[in-house]
C-alpha angles and dihedrals in degrees: 000000000000124000126207111238134189117231119196140154141078134284107298095021122055127163132200126200130181114222092198093052109051111219095014106131140151139170149191146176092266133027089250093054092045091052092048089051090047090064090062091043090055091051094048093046091051093047092049093047092050092046087054090052094253126134119243107237119240113247117261124225119269090250092055092047091047089054092063112108094226091050092047090052092049091049091050088055093054104274120136136207126243137170123242126186123233103225110182126207106217096177089230115115114215121204114224134178114232127175117212135163109271091237090057090048090051090051091048092050092049092049091046091053091051090049091049095239141103128268090254093048092048093049092047091052092047091050093049091050092049092047090050092051101040109012 
């Protein structure tokens, strides 16, 4: 699931807020950093809501979010919209079978060693980063 977020601010101080998740905000020095931080904010907001017995709202379309008065005002003041994935951490590892070229596996293992992690941990991090960038 991807949520539409509003990004506003000035160089050195950008904020992100999620119209579909009241109170879910994040920030960063650059828009890119603010959006990366927003992914964690979405996850934490969803985990907190569920722990409190609340339902996590489904994301609305960009057109429906854009129709909100508060969003329209922010856009008129220079904000822009972006899309951020909600990637949950369930705490349940799932074994999968993946076929990769042995040269790619060797490169992954070398990079994982340098990063101080396992092959699985390295692949999970790489997948999260790719999902955040491209959906």
